Phi, psi and omega in degrees: 000135181286162181294327180293316180293324178296321181295328181276351184289132178302321181297320181292326178295319179291325178296318179296321180297319179294322181294313181293324180291330180286329183265350181291148180291142178293154181295147180296150180296149179294140181301335183275355182291142183302321182292320179296314179300311183299316181298312184286324177291322175298320179298319183285313187276358171275350179267164170299151185302322184292337184261009181280149181273105184296320181295319179295321178295324178295322179293317181292327183297331181291341180249007186294134177233162179297317177299321178294320179297318178298319180296318180295316182303317185284349184250352180290153190290339181208165179294332179292317175298318181296318180294322177299315179292320181302315180290322177298315181298319182296337181272354184281135182301133176082358181255141173224134177293142173272172178297335182282318177291325177296315179292328177299317179293319180298323182288337182276336184288133174297156184297332182280354178272064185297318186298314181296316181293321178296322179291321178299317179296319179295320178295324178297320178292317183294323182270002181053051181296128179290135183222146170272161177303323179293317179294321177297317179298320179298315180296321179297321179295320178298317180293318179296319180297330179273001180081013181267065185293316180299320178295320178299317178296319181295318179295318180298315182291332179278349186299312184293324184274317188259329186262359184053044185235133175256108183299141174252188183298325178297317180297317178298319180296325177294320177294318178299324178297319178294319178294325181295320180299326181270356180068030182270079189293317181297318178296321179296318178301316181296321181289327177295316178297321178295320180296318179297320179295317185278322189246355178096164182297328181290352181285339179282106184241193182300320182292325178297310183290328177297316177296320180295319177299313180296325179296314179295323178296315180291333179275353180073040180242080186296324181296315178295320178298319180294322177299316179295320179300319179295320178298319179291323179297319180297329182265001179073029184258007180281126178227188183300319181296318180296312181296321179296316180302315182288322180297316179296319179296318179300319181295323179289327180278357182085006178272071188296315182296322177297319178295317179296321179297320178294323177296317177298320180296319178297316181293325178295330179273005179080017180270143180248127180290145180282164179298319180297317180297314179297322178300314180295319180295318179301311181294322180295315180294319179296321179296328179277002180080011179260070183293336179295316178288327177297321178293327176297316178294325177298319179297324177295320179299318179295320181293331178279350180083018179288148178280128181262128182262178183297321182299321179293312178299320184297315183294327179286314181296318178295323177296319178295322178295320178295328176279004181061028175261068188295325181301312179293325179297316179295319180298315180292325177298317179294321177297322178298312180295324179295331180278359177095008179265120182272139179286157174254177183298320183300313180294318179299320179296319180299320180289321178297320177299322178293318178297318182295322178299329178273356182073019184265073183282338176295318177293325179301315181300312179296321183296316180294314181296325181287336186245002181297329182292344179283348187251159176286170179300129182084351181288350180281343183300315177302333178290317176293328176296324177296324177293317178302316179297319180295320178296317180296317181296331178273003181083005179269062185291320179295325176295320177296320179297315180296321179295320178296318177299322178294322177295319179298321184269010178071032176094008183245015186257002184246129177276162180295335181263021180293169182302148186305136177109309186291317186289349181279350185259136175258106188285133178281153187296327183271012182268055178286132184295151176245189182301321180298321180301311180293319182300319181300313184286320178301315178298319179296319178295323179294323181297328180259016174063028175268072190287324179299316179294323180295315180294321177297322180292323177297321178297316177297323181297315179294324180294331178273000178081017178270141179256143178284173180231167179301329180303321182293319180299318182292317184283347180259010182263170173089028180284153186265176177297327177299322176297320180296319178297321180298326182276352173063043170210151185292146181271129181290128184294317181295322177298319180293319182295318183282344179077011181271080188235058180285164182299322181293324178291322176299322180295318179298317179296320181295316179299321179294317181295320181293320180289000000 
């Protein structure tokens, strides 16, 4: 058959049509399709604002829908990009965010971005955004988590009037959760009564009472919290979360034995306390002065294999030092270093203060030398300042003076027969005294009326470029007429009346009198 006859054949025409139709490109997607919108809007809003195609955005805006907006929000690379798109969409003519796109934006905002979340809630009220009870509850949880309790209450009250939403028990529970975080017990009581009126007695469930319990705990109302706990116990609604909430609250209220009893109850039920809960209990017990119970919780943390940080070790070691149990404090300090946790200056000072109170300056010397490598250059000076403070507090002012002189001279200023305490320390080369060092000793000298030594020390202090502080003026004030006679110059009446009699002013008067 010739090619011309083949071309005229009906069968061949249908074959050609099928061939061309199979190879032809599919029609482009409609601009209004959600996938097309989402793809192109993501492309634009993932770019910097200055590089966006304004004409393309105007075309896309005419087809923008709430489902497409929600899809774009959840796929943008950061909450800042999402907020930029959310606000752009809200400004487009004829477009309104739905409760789902609004909640998508609320869920993306970090909790510390209170202003943005508060504005979103205000815009929802202003635009009368339609909401379901579930969507309203989700928004209330976001507001509560961010600490915007007043905004959550305002949104809830506007729901019936502006959002055409009738709250159900779930919505009420979300509001109660927000109130519980803020400890607003009276408001929570009122909302529970309102919920019972609107939704019936059966609406009060485990989640309602859990929020109410947490609310009373945060509000510091132990009797009400205990009543709710009993109601939950009777209904079999007590779980790990409930016991943990109450145990932490008991530790904060100083009810240490009650907290310990709840911990025993949890362990008897096979419940394991979380690392966060044990951390709170340790700090709570230590704050109440019950370092014995704090050490028990610490032992549980070790048995669970939890990692212990410096803050945990510090609160325990400082508590042991306050209880004058220096032996246990030193033992725990060594365990801390063995576990790879390095001490900071604050903890080292607390231990040195404990040694000084016991008059154990020999241990202080070893302690400083053993731990100096944990500190930066010059960081050892605050430790020696703690020793100076300890000597002054024990009345060993001359020993503090000798130690300060030794620091000035790089460890060569103290004789073997110096006052007890000072000669036991081997001063490190980088332990050059600072203003605090001089202030401590000057104040100590003033307290024992060794004014000549104090003034000489001030002169040395100025020569080293150290500046005094207000603390020194206060501790060097209040000298008597006998002091004035000792200095052999008349006391100014106005100076005496005003009480402005600092050591430096006495020095100025003396210099004037001598000249």
